[in-house]
PDB file of N, CA, C and O in Angstrom:
ATOM      1  N   UNK A   1       0.850  -1.173   0.000  1.00  0.00           N
ATOM      2  CA  UNK A   1       0.000   0.000   0.000  1.00  0.00           C
ATOM      3  C   UNK A   1       0.893   1.232   0.000  1.00  0.00           C
ATOM      4  O   UNK A   1       1.911   1.294   0.690  1.00  0.00           O
ATOM      5  N   UNK A   2       0.484   2.194  -0.786  1.00  0.00           N
ATOM      6  CA  UNK A   2       1.185   3.467  -0.835  1.00  0.00           C
ATOM      7  C   UNK A   2       0.220   4.554  -0.360  1.00  0.00           C
ATOM      8  O   UNK A   2      -0.983   4.323  -0.247  1.00  0.00           O
ATOM      9  N   UNK A   3       0.756   5.727  -0.088  1.00  0.00           N
ATOM     10  CA  UNK A   3      -0.060   6.816   0.451  1.00  0.00           C
ATOM     11  C   UNK A   3      -1.256   7.137  -0.436  1.00  0.00           C
ATOM     12  O   UNK A   3      -2.338   7.442   0.065  1.00  0.00           O
ATOM     13  N   UNK A   4      -1.064   7.069  -1.754  1.00  0.00           N
ATOM     14  CA  UNK A   4      -2.178   7.389  -2.654  1.00  0.00           C
ATOM     15  C   UNK A   4      -3.327   6.395  -2.505  1.00  0.00           C
ATOM     16  O   UNK A   4      -4.481   6.750  -2.742  1.00  0.00           O
ATOM     17  N   UNK A   5      -3.028   5.156  -2.114  1.00  0.00           N
ATOM     18  CA  UNK A   5      -4.102   4.180  -1.877  1.00  0.00           C
ATOM     19  C   UNK A   5      -4.948   4.618  -0.682  1.00  0.00           C
ATOM     20  O   UNK A   5      -6.177   4.592  -0.743  1.00  0.00           O
ATOM     21  N   UNK A   6      -4.286   5.019   0.401  1.00  0.00           N
ATOM     22  CA  UNK A   6      -5.009   5.465   1.596  1.00  0.00           C
ATOM     23  C   UNK A   6      -5.843   6.706   1.283  1.00  0.00           C
ATOM     24  O   UNK A   6      -6.981   6.823   1.738  1.00  0.00           O
ATOM     25  N   UNK A   7      -5.280   7.628   0.510  1.00  0.00           N
ATOM     26  CA  UNK A   7      -6.013   8.838   0.129  1.00  0.00           C
ATOM     27  C   UNK A   7      -7.219   8.497  -0.738  1.00  0.00           C
ATOM     28  O   UNK A   7      -8.290   9.082  -0.577  1.00  0.00           O
ATOM     29  N   UNK A   8      -7.046   7.559  -1.648  1.00  0.00           N
ATOM     30  CA  UNK A   8      -8.146   7.163  -2.540  1.00  0.00           C
ATOM     31  C   UNK A   8      -9.257   6.481  -1.753  1.00  0.00           C
ATOM     32  O   UNK A   8     -10.437   6.729  -2.001  1.00  0.00           O
ATOM     33  N   UNK A   9      -8.887   5.625  -0.810  1.00  0.00           N
ATOM     34  CA  UNK A   9      -9.890   4.967   0.024  1.00  0.00           C
ATOM     35  C   UNK A   9     -10.660   6.000   0.849  1.00  0.00           C
ATOM     36  O   UNK A   9     -11.877   5.893   0.999  1.00  0.00           O
ATOM     37  N   UNK A  10      -9.956   6.991   1.379  1.00  0.00           N
ATOM     38  CA  UNK A  10     -10.623   8.050   2.145  1.00  0.00           C
ATOM     39  C   UNK A  10     -11.602   8.811   1.263  1.00  0.00           C
ATOM     40  O   UNK A  10     -12.681   9.191   1.717  1.00  0.00           O
ATOM     41  N   UNK A  11     -11.234   9.036   0.010  1.00  0.00           N
ATOM     42  CA  UNK A  11     -12.115   9.745  -0.915  1.00  0.00           C
ATOM     43  C   UNK A  11     -13.340   8.907  -1.294  1.00  0.00           C
ATOM     44  O   UNK A  11     -14.394   9.454  -1.616  1.00  0.00           O
ATOM     45  N   UNK A  12     -13.197   7.590  -1.254  1.00  0.00           N
ATOM     46  CA  UNK A  12     -14.308   6.702  -1.612  1.00  0.00           C
ATOM     47  C   UNK A  12     -15.326   6.540  -0.484  1.00  0.00           C
ATOM     48  O   UNK A  12     -16.483   6.203  -0.735  1.00  0.00           O
ATOM     49  N   UNK A  13     -14.908   6.773   0.735  1.00  0.00           N
ATOM     50  CA  UNK A  13     -15.787   6.575   1.891  1.00  0.00           C
ATOM     51  C   UNK A  13     -16.956   7.556   1.853  1.00  0.00           C
ATOM     52  O   UNK A  13     -16.765   8.759   1.675  1.00  0.00           O
ATOM     53  N   UNK A  14     -18.164   7.028   2.021  1.00  0.00           N
ATOM     54  CA  UNK A  14     -19.373   7.837   2.055  1.00  0.00           C
ATOM     55  C   UNK A  14     -19.964   7.793   3.460  1.00  0.00           C
ATOM     56  O   UNK A  14     -20.011   6.727   4.073  1.00  0.00           O
ATOM     57  N   UNK A  15     -20.416   8.933   3.980  1.00  0.00           N
ATOM     58  CA  UNK A  15     -20.988   8.972   5.323  1.00  0.00           C
ATOM     59  C   UNK A  15     -22.142   7.972   5.469  1.00  0.00           C
ATOM     60  O   UNK A  15     -23.042   7.918   4.631  1.00  0.00           O
ATOM     61  N   UNK A  16     -22.098   7.199   6.525  1.00  0.00           N
ATOM     62  CA  UNK A  16     -23.160   6.241   6.809  1.00  0.00           C
ATOM     63  C   UNK A  16     -23.117   4.974   5.976  1.00  0.00           C
ATOM     64  O   UNK A  16     -23.974   4.105   6.133  1.00  0.00           O
ATOM     65  N   UNK A  17     -22.143   4.851   5.097  1.00  0.00           N
ATOM     66  CA  UNK A  17     -22.016   3.669   4.238  1.00  0.00           C
ATOM     67  C   UNK A  17     -20.733   2.924   4.596  1.00  0.00           C
ATOM     68  O   UNK A  17     -19.680   3.544   4.745  1.00  0.00           O
ATOM     69  N   UNK A  18     -20.811   1.602   4.734  1.00  0.00           N
ATOM     70  CA  UNK A  18     -19.593   0.839   5.029  1.00  0.00           C
ATOM     71  C   UNK A  18     -18.678   0.750   3.810  1.00  0.00           C
ATOM     72  O   UNK A  18     -19.146   0.695   2.673  1.00  0.00           O
ATOM     73  N   UNK A  19     -17.382   0.737   4.058  1.00  0.00           N
ATOM     74  CA  UNK A  19     -16.400   0.590   2.984  1.00  0.00           C
ATOM     75  C   UNK A  19     -15.745  -0.778   3.119  1.00  0.00           C
ATOM     76  O   UNK A  19     -15.072  -1.062   4.109  1.00  0.00           O
ATOM     77  N   UNK A  20     -15.951  -1.620   2.112  1.00  0.00           N
ATOM     78  CA  UNK A  20     -15.365  -2.954   2.047  1.00  0.00           C
ATOM     79  C   UNK A  20     -14.179  -2.910   1.100  1.00  0.00           C
ATOM     80  O   UNK A  20     -14.307  -2.459  -0.039  1.00  0.00           O
ATOM     81  N   UNK A  21     -13.025  -3.374   1.563  1.00  0.00           N
ATOM     82  CA  UNK A  21     -11.822  -3.412   0.737  1.00  0.00           C
ATOM     83  C   UNK A  21     -11.459  -4.874   0.498  1.00  0.00           C
ATOM     84  O   UNK A  21     -11.316  -5.654   1.440  1.00  0.00           O
ATOM     85  N   UNK A  22     -11.314  -5.230  -0.771  1.00  0.00           N
ATOM     86  CA  UNK A  22     -10.910  -6.583  -1.146  1.00  0.00           C
ATOM     87  C   UNK A  22      -9.403  -6.603  -1.344  1.00  0.00           C
ATOM     88  O   UNK A  22      -8.861  -5.777  -2.079  1.00  0.00           O
ATOM     89  N   UNK A  23      -8.728  -7.534  -0.699  1.00  0.00           N
ATOM     90  CA  UNK A  23      -7.284  -7.665  -0.802  1.00  0.00           C
ATOM     91  C   UNK A  23      -6.964  -8.678  -1.888  1.00  0.00           C
ATOM     92  O   UNK A  23      -7.465  -9.803  -1.863  1.00  0.00           O
ATOM     93  N   UNK A  24      -6.133  -8.281  -2.839  1.00  0.00           N
ATOM     94  CA  UNK A  24      -5.686  -9.194  -3.884  1.00  0.00           C
ATOM     95  C   UNK A  24      -4.230  -9.554  -3.640  1.00  0.00           C
ATOM     96  O   UNK A  24      -3.536  -8.876  -2.882  1.00  0.00           O
ATOM     97  N   UNK A  25      -3.776 -10.602  -4.269  1.00  0.00           N
ATOM     98  CA  UNK A  25      -2.387 -11.033  -4.117  1.00  0.00           C
ATOM     99  C   UNK A  25      -1.593 -10.611  -5.346  1.00  0.00           C
ATOM    100  O   UNK A  25      -1.824 -11.117  -6.444  1.00  0.00           O
ATOM    101  N   UNK A  26      -0.655  -9.684  -5.161  1.00  0.00           N
ATOM    102  CA  UNK A  26       0.174  -9.279  -6.306  1.00  0.00           C
ATOM    103  C   UNK A  26       1.147 -10.383  -6.700  1.00  0.00           C
ATOM    104  O   UNK A  26       1.300 -11.371  -5.983  1.00  0.00           O
ATOM    105  N   UNK A  27       1.796 -10.210  -7.837  1.00  0.00           N
ATOM    106  CA  UNK A  27       2.695 -11.254  -8.339  1.00  0.00           C
ATOM    107  C   UNK A  27       3.895 -11.486  -7.425  1.00  0.00           C
ATOM    108  O   UNK A  27       4.358 -12.620  -7.298  1.00  0.00           O
ATOM    109  N   UNK A  28       4.395 -10.453  -6.798  1.00  0.00           N
ATOM    110  CA  UNK A  28       5.531 -10.623  -5.866  1.00  0.00           C
ATOM    111  C   UNK A  28       5.267  -9.812  -4.603  1.00  0.00           C
ATOM    112  O   UNK A  28       5.823  -8.727  -4.435  1.00  0.00           O
ATOM    113  N   UNK A  29       4.421 -10.335  -3.712  1.00  0.00           N
ATOM    114  CA  UNK A  29       4.035  -9.576  -2.522  1.00  0.00           C
ATOM    115  C   UNK A  29       5.180  -9.428  -1.523  1.00  0.00           C
ATOM    116  O   UNK A  29       5.979 -10.345  -1.331  1.00  0.00           O
ATOM    117  N   UNK A  30       5.245  -8.262  -0.894  1.00  0.00           N
ATOM    118  CA  UNK A  30       6.198  -8.026   0.185  1.00  0.00           C
ATOM    119  C   UNK A  30       5.617  -8.577   1.489  1.00  0.00           C
ATOM    120  O   UNK A  30       6.332  -9.157   2.306  1.00  0.00           O
ATOM    121  N   UNK A  31       4.314  -8.387   1.667  1.00  0.00           N
ATOM    122  CA  UNK A  31       3.603  -8.877   2.852  1.00  0.00           C
ATOM    123  C   UNK A  31       2.621  -9.965   2.441  1.00  0.00           C
ATOM    124  O   UNK A  31       2.122  -9.962   1.315  1.00  0.00           O
ATOM    125  N   UNK A  32       2.343 -10.895   3.348  1.00  0.00           N
ATOM    126  CA  UNK A  32       1.340 -11.911   3.037  1.00  0.00           C
ATOM    127  C   UNK A  32      -0.064 -11.306   3.136  1.00  0.00           C
ATOM    128  O   UNK A  32      -0.226 -10.169   3.580  1.00  0.00           O
ATOM    129  N   UNK A  33      -1.072 -12.070   2.723  1.00  0.00           N
ATOM    130  CA  UNK A  33      -2.449 -11.563   2.702  1.00  0.00           C
ATOM    131  C   UNK A  33      -2.903 -11.045   4.055  1.00  0.00           C
ATOM    132  O   UNK A  33      -3.503  -9.974   4.149  1.00  0.00           O
ATOM    133  N   UNK A  34      -2.618 -11.795   5.088  1.00  0.00           N
ATOM    134  CA  UNK A  34      -3.066 -11.401   6.434  1.00  0.00           C
ATOM    135  C   UNK A  34      -2.456 -10.065   6.839  1.00  0.00           C
ATOM    136  O   UNK A  34      -3.158  -9.197   7.358  1.00  0.00           O
ATOM    137  N   UNK A  35      -1.162  -9.891   6.609  1.00  0.00           N
ATOM    138  CA  UNK A  35      -0.493  -8.643   6.976  1.00  0.00           C
ATOM    139  C   UNK A  35      -1.042  -7.472   6.161  1.00  0.00           C
ATOM    140  O   UNK A  35      -1.234  -6.381   6.698  1.00  0.00           O
ATOM    141  N   UNK A  36      -1.296  -7.691   4.863  1.00  0.00           N
ATOM    142  CA  UNK A  36      -1.871  -6.626   4.041  1.00  0.00           C
ATOM    143  C   UNK A  36      -3.273  -6.275   4.526  1.00  0.00           C
ATOM    144  O   UNK A  36      -3.646  -5.103   4.564  1.00  0.00           O
ATOM    145  N   UNK A  37      -4.048  -7.293   4.896  1.00  0.00           N
ATOM    146  CA  UNK A  37      -5.401  -7.050   5.403  1.00  0.00           C
ATOM    147  C   UNK A  37      -5.350  -6.258   6.710  1.00  0.00           C
ATOM    148  O   UNK A  37      -6.160  -5.354   6.913  1.00  0.00           O
ATOM    149  N   UNK A  38      -4.423  -6.582   7.583  1.00  0.00           N
ATOM    150  CA  UNK A  38      -4.300  -5.853   8.845  1.00  0.00           C
ATOM    151  C   UNK A  38      -3.878  -4.405   8.610  1.00  0.00           C
ATOM    152  O   UNK A  38      -4.351  -3.496   9.293  1.00  0.00           O
ATOM    153  N   UNK A  39      -2.998  -4.197   7.652  1.00  0.00           N
ATOM    154  CA  UNK A  39      -2.558  -2.845   7.311  1.00  0.00           C
ATOM    155  C   UNK A  39      -3.737  -2.008   6.831  1.00  0.00           C
ATOM    156  O   UNK A  39      -3.913  -0.871   7.269  1.00  0.00           O
ATOM    157  N   UNK A  40      -4.540  -2.565   5.936  1.00  0.00           N
ATOM    158  CA  UNK A  40      -5.705  -1.850   5.403  1.00  0.00           C
ATOM    159  C   UNK A  40      -6.758  -1.652   6.494  1.00  0.00           C
ATOM    160  O   UNK A  40      -7.371  -0.587   6.575  1.00  0.00           O
ATOM    161  N   UNK A  41      -6.969  -2.657   7.324  1.00  0.00           N
ATOM    162  CA  UNK A  41      -7.968  -2.565   8.395  1.00  0.00           C
ATOM    163  C   UNK A  41      -7.617  -1.473   9.397  1.00  0.00           C
ATOM    164  O   UNK A  41      -8.499  -0.956  10.083  1.00  0.00           O
ATOM    165  N   UNK A  42      -6.348  -1.120   9.486  1.00  0.00           N
ATOM    166  CA  UNK A  42      -5.919  -0.067  10.402  1.00  0.00           C
ATOM    167  C   UNK A  42      -6.310   1.331   9.947  1.00  0.00           C
ATOM    168  O   UNK A  42      -6.199   2.285  10.718  1.00  0.00           O
ATOM    169  N   UNK A  43      -6.764   1.464   8.711  1.00  0.00           N
ATOM    170  CA  UNK A  43      -7.208   2.774   8.222  1.00  0.00           C
ATOM    171  C   UNK A  43      -8.592   3.074   8.790  1.00  0.00           C
ATOM    172  O   UNK A  43      -9.484   2.226   8.744  1.00  0.00           O
ATOM    173  N   UNK A  44      -8.766   4.262   9.316  1.00  0.00           N
ATOM    174  CA  UNK A  44     -10.032   4.632   9.964  1.00  0.00           C
ATOM    175  C   UNK A  44     -11.224   4.572   9.019  1.00  0.00           C
ATOM    176  O   UNK A  44     -12.342   4.317   9.467  1.00  0.00           O
ATOM    177  N   UNK A  45     -11.021   4.798   7.738  1.00  0.00           N
ATOM    178  CA  UNK A  45     -12.146   4.836   6.787  1.00  0.00           C
ATOM    179  C   UNK A  45     -12.622   3.454   6.375  1.00  0.00           C
ATOM    180  O   UNK A  45     -13.702   3.320   5.800  1.00  0.00           O
ATOM    181  N   UNK A  46     -11.839   2.428   6.657  1.00  0.00           N
ATOM    182  CA  UNK A  46     -12.169   1.065   6.222  1.00  0.00           C
ATOM    183  C   UNK A  46     -12.999   0.354   7.283  1.00  0.00           C
ATOM    184  O   UNK A  46     -12.621   0.289   8.452  1.00  0.00           O
ATOM    185  N   UNK A  47     -14.146  -0.179   6.844  1.00  0.00           N
ATOM    186  CA  UNK A  47     -15.029  -0.902   7.760  1.00  0.00           C
ATOM    187  C   UNK A  47     -14.821  -2.405   7.701  1.00  0.00           C
ATOM    188  O   UNK A  47     -14.877  -3.075   8.732  1.00  0.00           O
ATOM    189  N   UNK A  48     -14.582  -2.948   6.509  1.00  0.00           N
ATOM    190  CA  UNK A  48     -14.415  -4.381   6.326  1.00  0.00           C
ATOM    191  C   UNK A  48     -13.282  -4.652   5.348  1.00  0.00           C
ATOM    192  O   UNK A  48     -13.067  -3.899   4.398  1.00  0.00           O
ATOM    193  N   UNK A  49     -12.559  -5.744   5.598  1.00  0.00           N
ATOM    194  CA  UNK A  49     -11.483  -6.175   4.711  1.00  0.00           C
ATOM    195  C   UNK A  49     -11.621  -7.672   4.526  1.00  0.00           C
ATOM    196  O   UNK A  49     -11.882  -8.399   5.485  1.00  0.00           O
ATOM    197  N   UNK A  50     -11.444  -8.139   3.290  1.00  0.00           N
ATOM    198  CA  UNK A  50     -11.436  -9.582   3.055  1.00  0.00           C
ATOM    199  C   UNK A  50     -10.606  -9.896   1.816  1.00  0.00           C
ATOM    200  O   UNK A  50     -10.347  -9.032   0.979  1.00  0.00           O
ATOM    201  N   UNK A  51     -10.196 -11.163   1.726  1.00  0.00           N
ATOM    202  CA  UNK A  51      -9.541 -11.618   0.499  1.00  0.00           C
ATOM    203  C   UNK A  51     -10.563 -11.528  -0.617  1.00  0.00           C
ATOM    204  O   UNK A  51     -11.766 -11.641  -0.380  1.00  0.00           O
ATOM    205  N   UNK A  52     -10.089 -11.329  -1.811  1.00  0.00           N
ATOM    206  CA  UNK A  52     -11.005 -11.214  -2.940  1.00  0.00           C
ATOM    207  C   UNK A  52     -11.695 -12.556  -3.164  1.00  0.00           C
ATOM    208  O   UNK A  52     -11.064 -13.501  -3.636  1.00  0.00           O
ATOM    209  N   UNK A  53     -12.979 -12.650  -2.831  1.00  0.00           N
ATOM    210  CA  UNK A  53     -13.690 -13.925  -2.991  1.00  0.00           C
ATOM    211  C   UNK A  53     -14.065 -14.185  -4.442  1.00  0.00           C
ATOM    212  O   UNK A  53     -14.188 -13.263  -5.248  1.00  0.00           O
ATOM    213  N   UNK A  54     -14.242 -15.453  -4.750  1.00  0.00           N
ATOM    214  CA  UNK A  54     -14.668 -15.849  -6.094  1.00  0.00           C
ATOM    215  C   UNK A  54     -16.028 -15.235  -6.398  1.00  0.00           C
ATOM    216  O   UNK A  54     -16.924 -15.243  -5.554  1.00  0.00           O
ATOM    217  N   UNK A  55     -16.175 -14.710  -7.595  1.00  0.00           N
ATOM    218  CA  UNK A  55     -17.466 -14.194  -8.026  1.00  0.00           C
ATOM    219  C   UNK A  55     -17.763 -12.768  -7.605  1.00  0.00           C
ATOM    220  O   UNK A  55     -18.794 -12.219  -7.993  1.00  0.00           O
ATOM    221  N   UNK A  56     -16.892 -12.157  -6.823  1.00  0.00           N
ATOM    222  CA  UNK A  56     -17.103 -10.778  -6.394  1.00  0.00           C
ATOM    223  C   UNK A  56     -16.001  -9.929  -7.006  1.00  0.00           C
ATOM    224  O   UNK A  56     -14.830 -10.059  -6.650  1.00  0.00           O
ATOM    225  N   UNK A  57     -16.385  -9.065  -7.924  1.00  0.00           N
ATOM    226  CA  UNK A  57     -15.404  -8.247  -8.631  1.00  0.00           C
ATOM    227  C   UNK A  57     -15.301  -6.870  -7.991  1.00  0.00           C
ATOM    228  O   UNK A  57     -16.299  -6.299  -7.551  1.00  0.00           O
ATOM    229  N   UNK A  58     -14.108  -6.357  -7.946  1.00  0.00           N
ATOM    230  CA  UNK A  58     -13.885  -5.020  -7.398  1.00  0.00           C
ATOM    231  C   UNK A  58     -14.445  -3.967  -8.331  1.00  0.00           C
ATOM    232  O   UNK A  58     -14.373  -4.112  -9.551  1.00  0.00           O
ATOM    233  N   UNK A  59     -15.004  -2.904  -7.766  1.00  0.00           N
ATOM    234  CA  UNK A  59     -15.502  -1.796  -8.571  1.00  0.00           C
ATOM    235  C   UNK A  59     -14.360  -0.874  -8.977  1.00  0.00           C
ATOM    236  O   UNK A  59     -14.412  -0.244 -10.033  1.00  0.00           O
ATOM    237  N   UNK A  60     -13.330  -0.794  -8.139  1.00  0.00           N
ATOM    238  CA  UNK A  60     -12.182   0.083  -8.386  1.00  0.00           C
ATOM    239  C   UNK A  60     -10.917  -0.698  -8.092  1.00  0.00           C
ATOM    240  O   UNK A  60     -10.839  -1.400  -7.084  1.00  0.00           O
ATOM    241  N   UNK A  61      -9.933  -0.584  -8.957  1.00  0.00           N
ATOM    242  CA  UNK A  61      -8.655  -1.260  -8.752  1.00  0.00           C
ATOM    243  C   UNK A  61      -7.579  -0.231  -8.450  1.00  0.00           C
ATOM    244  O   UNK A  61      -7.142   0.501  -9.337  1.00  0.00           O
ATOM    245  N   UNK A  62      -7.151  -0.179  -7.182  1.00  0.00           N
ATOM    246  CA  UNK A  62      -6.103   0.765  -6.808  1.00  0.00           C
ATOM    247  C   UNK A  62      -4.777   0.393  -7.443  1.00  0.00           C
ATOM    248  O   UNK A  62      -3.963   1.269  -7.736  1.00  0.00           O
ATOM    249  N   UNK A  63      -4.547  -0.904  -7.661  1.00  0.00           N
ATOM    250  CA  UNK A  63      -3.310  -1.329  -8.318  1.00  0.00           C
ATOM    251  C   UNK A  63      -3.239  -0.768  -9.733  1.00  0.00           C
ATOM    252  O   UNK A  63      -2.186  -0.302 -10.167  1.00  0.00           O
ATOM    253  N   UNK A  64      -4.340  -0.812 -10.441  1.00  0.00           N
ATOM    254  CA  UNK A  64      -4.379  -0.290 -11.810  1.00  0.00           C
ATOM    255  C   UNK A  64      -4.167   1.223 -11.792  1.00  0.00           C
ATOM    256  O   UNK A  64      -3.413   1.752 -12.609  1.00  0.00           O
ATOM    257  N   UNK A  65      -4.826   1.921 -10.868  1.00  0.00           N
ATOM    258  CA  UNK A  65      -4.649   3.373 -10.755  1.00  0.00           C
ATOM    259  C   UNK A  65      -3.196   3.706 -10.425  1.00  0.00           C
ATOM    260  O   UNK A  65      -2.631   4.650 -10.977  1.00  0.00           O
ATOM    261  N   UNK A  66      -2.597   2.933  -9.529  1.00  0.00           N
ATOM    262  CA  UNK A  66      -1.205   3.160  -9.149  1.00  0.00           C
ATOM    263  C   UNK A  66      -0.277   2.960 -10.352  1.00  0.00           C
ATOM    264  O   UNK A  66       0.636   3.756 -10.574  1.00  0.00           O
ATOM    265  N   UNK A  67      -0.511   1.913 -11.113  1.00  0.00           N
ATOM    266  CA  UNK A  67       0.320   1.645 -12.294  1.00  0.00           C
ATOM    267  C   UNK A  67       0.202   2.780 -13.306  1.00  0.00           C
ATOM    268  O   UNK A  67       1.196   3.177 -13.915  1.00  0.00           O
ATOM    269  N   UNK A  68      -1.009   3.304 -13.486  1.00  0.00           N
ATOM    270  CA  UNK A  68      -1.205   4.414 -14.417  1.00  0.00           C
ATOM    271  C   UNK A  68      -0.471   5.666 -13.935  1.00  0.00           C
ATOM    272  O   UNK A  68       0.153   6.363 -14.734  1.00  0.00           O
ATOM    273  N   UNK A  69      -0.542   5.956 -12.627  1.00  0.00           N
ATOM    274  CA  UNK A  69       0.170   7.118 -12.080  1.00  0.00           C
ATOM    275  C   UNK A  69       1.677   6.958 -12.213  1.00  0.00           C
ATOM    276  O   UNK A  69       2.384   7.924 -12.504  1.00  0.00           O
ATOM    277  N   UNK A  70       2.168   5.748 -12.003  1.00  0.00           N
ATOM    278  CA  UNK A  70       3.596   5.498 -12.141  1.00  0.00           C
ATOM    279  C   UNK A  70       4.039   5.731 -13.582  1.00  0.00           C
ATOM    280  O   UNK A  70       5.085   6.334 -13.823  1.00  0.00           O
ATOM    281  N   UNK A  71       3.250   5.256 -14.531  1.00  0.00           N
ATOM    282  CA  UNK A  71       3.559   5.470 -15.947  1.00  0.00           C
ATOM    283  C   UNK A  71       3.578   6.960 -16.272  1.00  0.00           C
ATOM    284  O   UNK A  71       4.474   7.432 -16.972  1.00  0.00           O
ATOM    285  N   UNK A  72       2.594   7.702 -15.765  1.00  0.00           N
ATOM    286  CA  UNK A  72       2.549   9.148 -15.994  1.00  0.00           C
ATOM    287  C   UNK A  72       3.762   9.843 -15.376  1.00  0.00           C
ATOM    288  O   UNK A  72       4.329  10.753 -15.982  1.00  0.00           O
ATOM    289  N   UNK A  73       4.157   9.425 -14.190  1.00  0.00           N
ATOM    290  CA  UNK A  73       5.319  10.020 -13.537  1.00  0.00           C
ATOM    291  C   UNK A  73       6.589   9.768 -14.351  1.00  0.00           C
ATOM    292  O   UNK A  73       7.395  10.678 -14.550  1.00  0.00           O
ATOM    293  N   UNK A  74       6.761   8.552 -14.812  1.00  0.00           N
ATOM    294  CA  UNK A  74       7.948   8.211 -15.607  1.00  0.00           C
ATOM    295  C   UNK A  74       7.975   9.036 -16.892  1.00  0.00           C
ATOM    296  O   UNK A  74       9.024   9.553 -17.275  1.00  0.00           O
ATOM    297  N   UNK A  75       6.828   9.162 -17.558  1.00  0.00           N
ATOM    298  CA  UNK A  75       6.755   9.966 -18.775  1.00  0.00           C
ATOM    299  C   UNK A  75       7.090  11.430 -18.482  1.00  0.00           C
ATOM    300  O   UNK A  75       7.790  12.080 -19.258  1.00  0.00           O
ATOM    301  N   UNK A  76       6.589  11.937 -17.369  1.00  0.00           N
ATOM    302  CA  UNK A  76       6.856  13.327 -16.968  1.00  0.00           C
ATOM    303  C   UNK A  76       8.351  13.548 -16.724  1.00  0.00           C
ATOM    304  O   UNK A  76       8.919  14.539 -17.183  1.00  0.00           O
ATOM    305  N   UNK A  77       8.972  12.636 -16.013  1.00  0.00           N
ATOM    306  CA  UNK A  77      10.401  12.752 -15.728  1.00  0.00           C
ATOM    307  C   UNK A  77      11.208  12.693 -17.031  1.00  0.00           C
ATOM    308  O   UNK A  77      12.138  13.478 -17.218  1.00  0.00           O
ATOM    309  N   UNK A  78      10.866  11.786 -17.912  1.00  0.00           N
ATOM    310  CA  UNK A  78      11.571  11.685 -19.190  1.00  0.00           C
ATOM    311  C   UNK A  78      11.401  12.961 -20.016  1.00  0.00           C
ATOM    312  O   UNK A  78      12.356  13.421 -20.641  1.00  0.00           O
ATOM    313  N   UNK A  79      10.212  13.529 -20.024  1.00  0.00           N
ATOM    314  CA  UNK A  79       9.954  14.764 -20.773  1.00  0.00           C
ATOM    315  C   UNK A  79      10.783  15.916 -20.204  1.00  0.00           C
ATOM    316  O   UNK A  79      11.322  16.723 -20.962  1.00  0.00           O
ATOM    317  N   UNK A  80      10.886  15.998 -18.895  1.00  0.00           N
ATOM    318  CA  UNK A  80      11.702  17.059 -18.275  1.00  0.00           C
ATOM    319  C   UNK A  80      13.177  16.865 -18.577  1.00  0.00           C
ATOM    320  O   UNK A  80      13.914  17.826 -18.798  1.00  0.00           O
ATOM    321  N   UNK A  81      13.595  15.611 -18.583  1.00  0.00           N
ATOM    322  CA  UNK A  81      15.000  15.343 -18.908  1.00  0.00           C
ATOM    323  C   UNK A  81      15.303  15.748 -20.343  1.00  0.00           C
ATOM    324  O   UNK A  81      16.350  16.335 -20.617  1.00  0.00           O
ATOM    325  N   UNK A  82      14.388  15.437 -21.263  1.00  0.00           N
ATOM    326  CA  UNK A  82      14.575  15.821 -22.669  1.00  0.00           C
ATOM    327  C   UNK A  82      14.593  17.340 -22.826  1.00  0.00           C
ATOM    328  O   UNK A  82      15.357  17.876 -23.629  1.00  0.00           O
ATOM    329  N   UNK A  83      13.752  18.027 -22.061  1.00  0.00           N
ATOM    330  CA  UNK A  83      13.650  19.475 -22.150  1.00  0.00           C
ATOM    331  C   UNK A  83      14.922  20.177 -21.663  1.00  0.00           C
ATOM    332  O   UNK A  83      15.257  21.260 -22.142  1.00  0.00           O
ATOM    333  N   UNK A  84      15.615  19.570 -20.728  1.00  0.00           N
ATOM    334  CA  UNK A  84      16.838  20.192 -20.197  1.00  0.00           C
ATOM    335  C   UNK A  84      18.074  19.764 -20.956  1.00  0.00           C
ATOM    336  O   UNK A  84      19.161  20.293 -20.721  1.00  0.00           O
ATOM    337  N   UNK A  85      17.926  18.818 -21.857  1.00  0.00           N
ATOM    338  CA  UNK A  85      19.098  18.324 -22.615  1.00  0.00           C
ATOM    339  C   UNK A  85      19.430  19.199 -23.796  1.00  0.00           C
ATOM    340  O   UNK A  85      20.382  18.918 -24.525  1.00  0.00           O
TER     341      UNK A  85
END
């Protein structure tokens, strides 16, 4: 989890509505599922955490959003490097 994930989850939280976060297993996890679930559960905006169950699809993928932001950052850095060269 990165800071932008916590910020995004906070933005998704609606007053009076529970926020369920599904934990997925990345290709090379640093933490196991339980540790990742505990980390997410520690966020005040999160009401429920579970492993991604069969048949239940996530509405929002923070991993996908993170990958897109990383790509944009890399492109931005490369563009600035080209501009100063």
